[in-house]
N, C-alpha and C positions, 0 to 999 in steps of 0.2 A: 504494500500500500504506500501511497504518497506520505512521506514524512513531513509533518507540518512544522515549518520553521518560520516565524514563531507561532506556536499555538496560542490560544487565548490566555493560558497561564502555564507555568512550569509544571504544576501538578497535572493539568490536563495532558500536556505533552508526554509526561511519564506514563500516564494511564493509557493513552492511545498507543504508545510504544509497546506496552505489555499486551494490549489487545491484538496488535499487529502480529506479535509472536504467536499468540493463540491461533490466529487466522491461518497460519501455515498448516496446522494439523486439524483444526476444528473450525472451518469457515462458518458453519451454521451457528455455532456458539458465539463466535466473534460478531456475527451479524446481530444476534439478539442483544449482546452487550452494548454494541454501538447504537442500536435502535433505542434501548432504554436510556442510555447516557444522553442522547440527543433530546429525546422526549422530556426527560426530567429537567434538563438544562433550560429548554424553552419554557416549560411550565413554571420554573422558578424565576423567569425573567432574565436569565443569563444568555442573551442572544449570541454573543461571540462564541461561547463554549458550545451552544446548540448547533451553530452553523459548522464549527470545526468538526464536531462528532458526526454530523450528517455528511460532510465532505469525505471524511474517512470512510464512512459506510458506502458512499458512492464509489470510492476507490476499490472497495472490496467487491461490490456487486457488479460494477460495469464490465469487467472482463468476463464475468459469468453470464452476460447477456441479460441482466436484470436492471439495467440503468433506468428504463422507462418507469419502473415501479416508483422511483424516487422523484419523478418529474414534478408532481404537484407540491411535494414537500420542498424541493429545491426552489421552485418559483416563490413559494411563501417565505422561505428563508431569505431569499434575495430582497424581498420587500421589507422584512424585519431588519436586515442588515443596513439597508438604506435609511430606514426610520431611526435606527439607533446610531447612525454615523460610524459604521464599521467598514472602512474601505477594503481592508485586507480580506475580510470574510466575504464581502460582496464580490471581490475579484475571484475568489475561489468558486463561488456559486456560478458566476458567468463562465468560468473555465469549464465547469462540469456541464452546464447547459450547452456549451459549444460542442462538447464531445457527444452528447446525446443527439444534437441536430446533425452532426457530421455522420454518425453511424446510420442515420435514416436518409442520408443523401440530401439533406436540406442545407446546401453549402452556403447560400446567402445568409441564412439565419446563423449558421455556425460562425461565419466570418464576422457578423455583427457582434455576437456574444464574445468571441475571442478578442476582437478589437476593443470592446468595452473592458474586458478583463485586463488587457494590456495597458489601457489608459489608467485604470485604477491601480494597477501594480506600479506604474510609473509615478503617480502622485503620492503613493504611500511608501515608495522605495522598497517594494517587496520583490526580491530577485526571483524566487521560485515561481510565483504566479506569473510573472512576466515571461520567464523562459517557457513555461508550459503553454502560454498563449501564443508565443512566437512559433513554437512547434506546430500548434494547431493551425495557425495561419499559413504556414508552409504546406501543411497537408491539404489545405483547400486548393492551393496552386497545383499540388500533385494530382488531386482529383480531377482537375481540369486539364491535365496533361501538360501543364506549364512547368516542366521539370526544372529548367534552369532557374526560373524565378523562385520556385519552392526551395531549391537547394541554397540559394542566396539567403533566404529567410532562415533556414536551418543553421547556416553558418553564423548568422547574426545571433541566433539563440546561443550558439556555442561560445561566442565571445562574452556574452553576459553570464554564462555558467562557469566560465573559467575561474578557478580558485574556490569554487563551492563544492563541498563534499556531499553529493547527493547521488547515490548509485541508481536510484529510480530514474531521475531525469537524465543522468549520464547514459544509461542503457537506452532509453527512449530516443534520445537525440542521436546517438551513434547509429542506431538502426535506421532512423529516418534519413540521415546523411548518406548512409549506405544505399538506401533506395534511390535517392536522387542521383548518386554516382552510377548506380546500375542502369538506370533509365537513360542517362546521358552518355552511356557507352564506356565508362571508366570502370571496367570490371576489377582490376587489381585494387583500386581504392574502395570499391564496394565491398569486396571480400575483407579488406582490412577493417573497415568500419563495422561490418557484421561481426567480426571476431571481437572487436572492442566492446560491442554491445553485449555479446555473449559473456564476456569476462565481467562486465559491470553487473549484469543480471545475476550471475552466480555469486558475485561478491555480496550483493544485497539480498539474495534469496528471492528474486522477482521471477517466479516461474513463468509468468506469461511472456516476459521478454526473453527468457531462455528458450522457450518454445518458438517464439517469433524469430529469434536469431537462427535457429536450426532450419526453419522454413526458408528464410532468405538465403542461407548458405546452400540449401538444396536447389534453389532457383539458379544461383550462381554456378553450381556444379553442372546443372543441365546446360547452361550456356557454354560451358567448357566441354560439354559432351562426356563428362565423367559420371556415367550412370551409377557406378558403385557408391560414389560419394553422395549423389543425389538421393538414392534410395535410403542410405543410412540416415542422412539428416532429415529427410521428409518423414521417415518412420519415427524418429525421435520427436519431431514437432507434433505429429499426430498423437503419439502416445502421451506426451505431457499435457497437450490440450484436452484430450479425452479424460485423463485421470483427474486433472485439476478442474475440469468443467469450464473450458474457455471456448464457447461455440463460435465466436467470430474467427478466432485463429484456426480452429479445426476446419471451418468452412474454407478458409483461405488455403490451408495446407492440402485440403481435399482437391482443390483445383490443380495444384502442382502434382499431386498423386495421379490425377487424370492424365497429365502430360507424360508422366513416367510410364503409366500403363500403355498409352498410345505408342510410345517409343519402343515398348516391348512387344507391340502387336496384339495386346490384350484389350480388345474393344469392349468386351463385356465388363471387365473390371473398371474401365474408364467410365462407362455409363453408370455403374453402381456408385463410384466415387463422386461423380458429379451430382447425381440425385441426392446423395447424402449431404453434400455441401449445400445444395439448394434448400433442403429441408431445414438445415441449421440457420441459414440466412433468413429464411421466411419466419422462423420462430422468433428471432430477435429483431425483426423488421429492418434488416440491413439491405436497403434497396439496391445499392451499388453492387453488393455481392450477389444478390439474387439475379440482378440483370446479367452479370457475367456468367452465372451458372446457366441461365436460360439460353444464352447464346451458345455456350459450350455444348449443351444438350441438343440444341437445334443442329449443330454441325455433326455431332456424333450420330444422331438418329438419321440424318440425311445420308451419312455414309453407310448406314445399315439398310437403307432403302425404305425407311419409315417416313414417307413424305408428309403424311398427315400429322404425325407426332412432331416432326421437325418444324412444320409450319406453326403449330400451336405454341411451341416454345419461342419461336421467332417473334410471333405477335406479342407474347408476354414480355420478351426482351425489349421490343420497341415501345410498349406501353410504359414500362418502368423507366426507360431512357427519357421518354417525353415527360414523365412525371418529375424526374430529377431535374431536367432542364427548366421546367416550370417553377419548381421550388427554389431554383438557384437564381431566378430573376430578382433584381432589386425590389424590395417591398415598397420603396418610395424614392423619389428623386432626392439625392443627398444634398443638392444645392438648390437655391431658389431658382424658379423658372427664369431663364435669361430674358431680358427685355430685347426688343428689336431695335436695330439702328434705323437711320433715316431711310434706308432702302428697303426696310422690311425684313432684313436677314437677322436672325437671332444672334445675340452676342453671348458667347460662353463666359463662365467666370474667369477662365484663363485669358480670354481676349479683353475683358474688362480690366483685369489686373495689368495686362500688358499696356493698355491705353493709359492707365493711371501712372504706371512707371515712366511713361513717356512725358509726363507732366512734372517729373521730379524737380527739375530746375526751377520751374515757375512756382511750385509749392514752397521750395526752399527760400525763394525771394519774397514771397507773400508775407503779410503780417502773420505772426504765429497763430493768433486766434482764428483767423480766416482759413489758414492752411489746415489747422487741426479740425475745424468743422467740416471741411471738404473731405478730409481723409476718413473721418468717422462716418459720414454719409456714404462714401464709396465702400467702406468696409461692410456696412449694413446691407448695401445693395448686392455686393458680390457674394457674400456668404449667407444672405437671407436672415439677417440678425434683427433683434429688437433694438440693440444699441451697442456702442463701443465706448468703454470707459478707460480713460488714461489716468493712472494714479502716479503722482509724484511722491518722492520721499520727503518727509518734513511736514510742516504745518499745513493742515487741510488735506493731507494725503495719508500715506502709510508711515507709521512711526515705530521705532524699536520699542517704545513704551507700550503701545497698544497692540501691535502685531509682531511680537518678537519671533514666534515660531514660524510665521509666514515669511518674514524677511529671511530667516535662516534657510527655509525651504527654497526660496527663489535663488539665494546665493549658492547653496550647495548643488541644486539641480541644474540651474543655468540653461535650461532647455524648455520648450513649450510644454505646458501641462493641459491635457484635454480632460475636462470634467464632464463625463456623461450624465452624472447625477450630482446636483448641487449639495445634497445632503451628505455625500460621501467624501467631501473635501477633508483632508487630514487636519486642516486648521479651521474647521467649520465654526467653532465657538468664537475664535478671534475675528472672523470676517462677517459674522451673522448680521451685524447692524449696517453693513455697507450696501449702497445701491448695486444691484446685480448679484448679490451674494446668494439669493434664493433661486437663481436660474442656472441652467447648464451653461458652461462657457469654456472657451479656450483662454488660458492665461499665458502671457508672454512676458518674460523679464525684459526690461529696457536698460540699455547700457550707454554710457558715455565713455568710449574706449573700453577699459576693463572694469570700470566702476559701475555698479548697479545704481540706477537713478530712479527706478520706478517699475511699474507693471502696466501691462495693457490687457484689458479684458474684452474678449469678443463674446457678447452675451446673447443667448437665445431668448425667445419669448416664453419658454417653458422650463420646468424644473429638470427635465431629462431630455437628452438628445444624443443619438449615436453618432459621434463625430467620425468622419472618414479621414484616411491618411491624406487625401487630396485637400480637404479643408484645412488640415493642420499645416500643410505646405504653404497654402495660400495665406494663412494667418501669419506664418513666419515671414513671408515676403512683405506683407503689409506692415509688420512691426519694424522692418528696416526703414520704411518710409517715415513712420512715426518718430524713429530715433533721429532722423535728420532735422526734425523741427525743434528749435530751442525756444523755450518760453522766456 
């Protein structure tokens, strides 16, 4: 299970560690212990401990195909974490919700949840949640066959994990980097990372990643046409997955066993293996796996001369593919609808920003109050905001006496902060009385050279908003224009 660093308290961390050791031999008992721990914590009003215990329970049940059971509890826990101002716990809930959405092939929702988890991890300085979210976002790119971009995301996660002793994330990350390397044609690098993942999994006793490493090593052996290695590793993967009760992995390894059976000329075994994998994928509602199994069965049945059976599975494959594509469409436009120029052609946010940058010299020469008003109006128009607030350090603005933790956060972080939920700001209490503090926003530190001189808030009209990476980039560019204005 995921080791929570930090948990809500040292006592809780110790208890979760002991339950994790129980889970290796008695997962059902561990599940009951975690369920009781979470329920009692919520009942006593200890939201942070309740969420942490629930997240640990999710880590236990998700590999066993039971994550959907926790969906209502996780959604409720997310609301409680927001209401109680617990950004770390809220990040963990979002990370879990992203994994549930990803398993079901809802890649747009998964991306939104993981982006939210990443934003919360950034503002709270929580490394583990941020690394887990980055891995998830890389997996979304993988799911869309954008292997190179996904691999860059995984390597970015690796840079953030450097120096952190976490065998769970180390194993997960190594295996995912191996997948990206495999799919981009670098087989030696893929095998090296799969071996690293196997070593980390064994070091931490993470059986699911041990099984997954053997599955990936089997795929690599097939690519090298080493059938003996492929058979040995795939058998190990299937055995661990079946014994430990990991249906997603057993379904995945079953597809590889199908390839092995076909290479041996055993079509009957290939059909049996594929049907088994399909049944597992359908049981846990893993749309992408089920889609692949239907396509594999269509090809196998076609080769056997069963045209009707092949056509039935082909139609089911296409139906699932269409459903996954529909679920992966953006739920809403992430930026405000662009206005039209004089010729009637719509202007994108990027075009509006480019046009604004072209007026940089005129803005620098204009009276500061006039330039500031124009930039604020442009920021609202480009990002679809309620307002833009510029805070100076000192009288009438931010001060070390009133906002010491916030100024320390800006100084230490030195990068944009995307707040998807105003209630989850780590300095919520200090900022509560300021205009814009109750709404979702992007916060940008402002500098004069290397000296922090203030902050810029891009404030939405609502308390929550799922900020995109594109919006964060645009806000960063706008901040450079604001820095050029001197009051």
